[in-house]
N, C-alpha and C positions, 0 to 999 in steps of 0.2 A: 874738439871731438876726435876720437881715435879713428884711424883709417880702417879700411875693410880688408886689408891684406891677410889677416888671420882668420877671416870668416870663409865658410864654404861658398862655392859658386852660387850666385843668385841671391845671397844674403846682402844686407845693408845695415850699417850702424847708423842709427838716427837719434836725434834728440826727441824728448817727449813733446816738445813744442811742434815738431813736424807731424806727429801722428796722433796727438791727443790734446784735449783741453784740460788745463789745470785750474781747479777752483779752490782757492784758499779759504779755510773755515773762518767763521766769525761767530762768537758766542752770543746768543740772545740774552736778554736780561734774566738774571737768576730767578726773579719773581714769576717768570713764565714756565718754570720747570714743574713737572708733575709726574706721578707714578700711576695715574689713572688711565693713561692712554689718550689724553686729550691732545690734539694737534698731530705733530710728526714725531717719530723717534728722534732722540738727540744723542749724538755720539761726541764725546769730548776728547778721547785719546785712547792709548793702548790698554788702559785698565779694562775696557769693555771687550777687547778683542778675543776672538775664539780661533779655532783652527782655520776656518774659511770665512765665516761671517761673525760680526761682533754680536755680543749679547745685549739685547735691549733692556736697559734698566730704568730709563727715564724718557719722558716726552717733553716737548715744548709747544706751547700754544702761540708763540710769537717767533716765527721762523726768520732766519737770515740767509746764510749760504746753504744751498741745497745739493745733496748728492742724489743721483738717480739710481734705480736698481742696477746692480752689477758694475757700478763705478768702482774703481780701485781706491780704497781708502788708505791713506798713508799717514803715519805719525810724523810730524815735522818738527816736533820739539820734545826733547827729554822724555823718552829716547827717540832718536831719529831713525826711521827706516822700517819699523814693523808695518805690515800690510794686512788688509782684509778686503772683502767685497761688501758693498752696501747691500743688505738683504732686501731693502725696499726704499722708497723715497724717504729721505731723512735729512734732518738738519745737522750740520757739522760745526763743531766749535773751533776755536783758533788754534788748537793743538793738532788739527788734522788738515789734510787737503784731499780733495777728490780728483782722481785722474780719470777722465772720460775718454776712452780711446775712440778713434773713428769707428763708425759702424762696420767698417771692413776688417777690423782687427778684433779677434775674440778677447773679451775681458780677462779670461783666465790665462791667456798667453801673456798679457801684460802683467797680470798678478804675479805669475811665476818669474817673469823677467825681472820684476822689481825685487822679488825675494832673492833672486840670484845675486843682485847687485846691492843688497842691503848694506853690507859693510862699506862698500865703496862710497855709497851715498852718505852714510853716517860719518865717514872720515872728512867730509866737506862741511860738517856742522861747526858752529862757533857760537860764542855768547859768554858774557861776563857772569850772568846768573845761572843760566842753564843752556845746554846745547840746543841749537835750532838751525834750520836751513830756510832760506828765503824762497819766495816763489820763483825768482829768476834762476836760482840754483837748481831748483827742481825741474823747471822747464828745460834747462840746458842739459840735464842728465840724459845720457845716451843708453840705448838698449840695442841688442842685436835683433834685427828684424828678419825673419825667415820668409820665404815665399808662403803665401796664404795656405795652400794645401798642407805644407809641411808644418805650419803653425798648429793646425788641427791635429796632425799626427803627434806632434810633440806634447800637446796638452793631454791627449789620450794616453800616451805612454807614461808621462809623469804621474797621472792620477792612478794608472794601473799599478805602478811601482809603489806609490805612496799608500795605496790601499793595502798592499802586502805589508809595508812597514807599520801601518796602523794596527794591523792584526797582530804583528809581533810585539808591538808596544803594549797592546791590551793583554797579551799573554804574560808579559813581564809584570804588568801591574797586578794580575791575578796571583802570580807567584809571590810578589811582595806582600799582598794582602794576607796570603796564607802564612807567610813568615811572621807577620805581625800577630796573627792569631796564635801561632805556635809559641811565640815569645810570651804572650799573655797566659797561655795554658801552662807553660813551664813555670812561670812565677806563681800562678795560682796553686799548682800542685806542690811546689816547694813550701808554700805557706800553710798547706793543709796536711802536710805529712805524707804526701803521696808520691813524692819524687824519688826518694831512696828508701830502702828498708828501714823501718823505725823500730825502736824498742817499745814493748808494751802494745796494748790493744787500742783500737779506736774507741772514743767515748760513745756511750749508748744512750745519752740523755736526749738525743734528737735535736739539740740546739746547735751543735757544731760537729765537725768531723776531725778534730784534733786528737792525736794520740794522747793517752792518759798521762804520759810522762811530760807532756808540754804544759806550760803555764801561759796565762794571759796577763800582761802587766801594762801599766801606763808608761808613757815615755819618761815621765818624771821618776818612776821607780827604777828604770834601767839606765838612766843617763842624766847628766847635768845639762840644762838648757840655758843658753845665753844669747841675749840680743846683741846687736852691734852698735857702732858709733854713728851718730847722725853727722852727715857732712854739713859743715858750716863755714862761713868766710874765715872765722878765726882759726880754722884748721888748715889753711893754706900752708904747704910744706915750708918749714924754715929751719929751726935748730934741732928738732926732735922728730923728724919725719920717718914714717914707716910705710911700706907697701900695704895696700888693703884690697880686698876683693869686693867687686860690685856685682849687681844682679847679672850683668852681661857676662861675667866670668863663670857663672854657675849654670850649666845646662843639665838636662836630665841624664844622669849617669856618667857625665864627663865634665871636665873643666876646659875652659878656653882662656889660656893665660897669655895670649898674644899681646894684649894691651893691659898693663897694670899701672894704676895711679898710686899716688902717695898722699898721706895726710899727716898733720901734726898731732901728736899725742901728748897728753898731760898727766901728771901724777902717776898713779899706778895702773893706768889704762892698758899699757902694753902687757903687763903681767896678767891682767884679768882677761884680755881678749886675744892673746897670742894663740895662733892656730897650731895644733899638733897633728902629726900624721895619724890618719884614721878618724879625724873629726868629720862628722856629717854636716854638710852645709845645705840649708833649706831656704829656698826663696819664699819670702813671706807674702808677696803681693804680685798680681799680674792681671791684666785685662781679660785674659782668657781662662776659663775654668779648667781647661785641659793642661794649662801650664802652672797653675797654682801649686805651690809646694814642691816644685821639682827639686831634686836632691842629687848631690854628687859627694864623693869622699875626697877629703883633702889629702893630697899625695906628698906634701912636704916639699914641693918643687921650688918654692921661694922661701928663703930664710926670713924669720922674724916678720911674718905676715899676719895681719889682723883682718877684720871684716866690718863692712858698714852695717847700718841698722836695718836695711832691707833684707839681710841674710841672717838667719837664726842658726846658731851653732849647737849641734847635739853631740856631746862627748859621752860615749858609752862607758858604763862602769865595768869593772873586772868581771869576766865570765860572759860578757855579751859581745858577740862578734859584730862589729859595725857593718860588715858586708852583708850579714844576714838581715839586719834592720833595713839596709838599703833595698835588698831583694823584696822584703815585705812592702816597703814604702812604694815601690814601683809596680807592685802587683795590682790586679784589678781591685781586690779588697782594700788594699792600702790607699790606692788612688780615690776610691769611692769614699772612704772615711775622711780623707783630707778635704775633698770637695764638699762633703756634708757639713763640716764645721766652719768652712770658710764663709765669711760674711761678704755681702756685696753692697757697695756704696757707689752709686753712679757708675755701675758697670765694672768696678774694681773688686776683685776677689782677694781677701786678705786673711792671713793667719796672724796669730800673735803668740808670744811665748806661752801665755796661759792656755790658749786653745791647743797648741801643739803638745804641751806637757800632759794634757788629758787624753790624748789619743792612745788607743790600746793596741799592743803588739803581741802576737803569739811568740812564745819563746821556748824553743826546744832545749834539751840539755846541751852543754857546750860541745861535746864530741859530734852530736848530730848537727849542730849549727855549721861546723866545719865541713862535714860531709855534704850537707845540702848546698852550701856555697860552692864547693868544688864542682858538684854536678851541674849547678846552674851556670857557672862560668864555662864549663865544657860545652854545654848545649848552646849557650848564647854566643860563644866564640864561633861555632859552626854557622849560626844564623848571621852573624856579622860578616863572615867570609862570603856567604851566599849573597848577602845584600851588596857587598862590594862587587861581586860578579854581575849582579843585576844593574848596578849603577854604570859599570863599564859597558854593558850591553846597551843600555839606554843612550849613553853618549855615542856609541857606535851607530845607532839608528839616526841620531841627529847628524852625524858626519855623513852617513849615507844619503840623507836628504839633500845636504849641500852638494855632495858629489853628483847626484842625479841632476840637480839644477845646473851645475857647472857644465856637465856634459851636454845637457839639452841646448844650452845657449852658446856652445862651441860647435854645434852641428854634429855631435857625436852620439846622440841618444837614439835617433831614428835615421834610417837611410835617406839620402837625397834622391829625388826623382828629376832627371834632366828635363822632363816634360813640364815640370812646374813652372808657372809664370814667375819670373824673378821679382824680388821685392821692389826694384826700381819702378816697375810698371804699376805695382800696387800704390806706391807713394805718389806717382804722378796722378793717378785717379783721385787720391785723397786731396791733392793740391787743387785739382780742377773743381772738385765738389766744394771745397772751401771757398775758392774764388767765386764760384757761381752763387753760393749762399751769401757771401759778402756783398756781391753786386746787387742782389735783389733785396738786400736789407734784412734777410731772415736770420743771419748769424748762425752760430753753431746749433745743430739740432740737439734736443734734449730728449732722447728716446726713453721709452719704458724698458721692459725686458728686451734685450738686444737679439736680433736674428742676424747672424753674420752672412753677408753676401759673398759669393765666390768671385 
């Protein structure tokens, strides 16, 4: 345990074992789980965690290890360190532990102290299959304990500052949502002839709003459509291996080429499937309807590259700008059309070469295609720059939270009061109460909602 020389006067560094009870989780039988509210809420791990309290998604009718209201819940395996407060009496699984502070220590003080030391605790994890910490490691973990009145001041100041940060994050999220709507509106306007001045007048048949100079054609009429190669054991790279793109390489509107695999090709497969700059790559299947048919343009970054069968290649004919087809594809109308034709089998949405070939695309004259693409790229470039600013601001709020916690448990967030009773006296009271409880056989108390005594 670290010494107290770096702490303010009256503070003390203590192990959790000195100031709290640690209850390691144990999962009840899976047959006892339900979503009807029978029994007690059951928390398994970080997946259910929220900003302060975890989200209740299941219950168990056969309880094992119990967390009481306001116990600090901590993930003790993969990942180690994230914390929440138990919202009510609940059962905890083996991926969690409950830390029950003495009634003399506010639960939220312990919560924030554990969040301040999350990385330090995670660094002590180990395991051959997944990272985890033992109960002994958790009990030996130390926190900085302030005098009790200062603990209350620290919690109040942390939550006041976190409330301001929460408001800032909410504002950033609203801006991000507005940018998303602006992006969709830009793409919709581009594909309806409303983004830049168009030649000719709008149609008056009431069925669409396309300029009269535009046409509507199927993908098969404006491009050649080609499926890819199925990965098989016989295609393990040997004598005639080539790089190929997988679903993981094709994102919506961009490529991720950090990891490229190779496969063996035979006969004329390379000539038939070789990618050319400007080819449109479409993902044919995904478990999420929002991701089905995501598309990116091949940029020629890898020489002699092909694609596997879960990617469909669309090669536009002369006079068709592939970037315009991509604009339509990612527009609300294009996305709706793709989802409408995708079939679902056991939750998997799929496209096929045949289905994709029949999709209909509005086609302006070539000069207008170029002008539309240029304006879309100009506007979306501004959106991307603003999104980068938002991302940096969101990262800054995360850093500020950590900075607030760090200052709090260094004794620098709120002023010290020399009249506060030092933490050593608080610890002595806790020891005496524990000894008395042990001697009369009552053991540690298991309170409901905690009222902290001065």
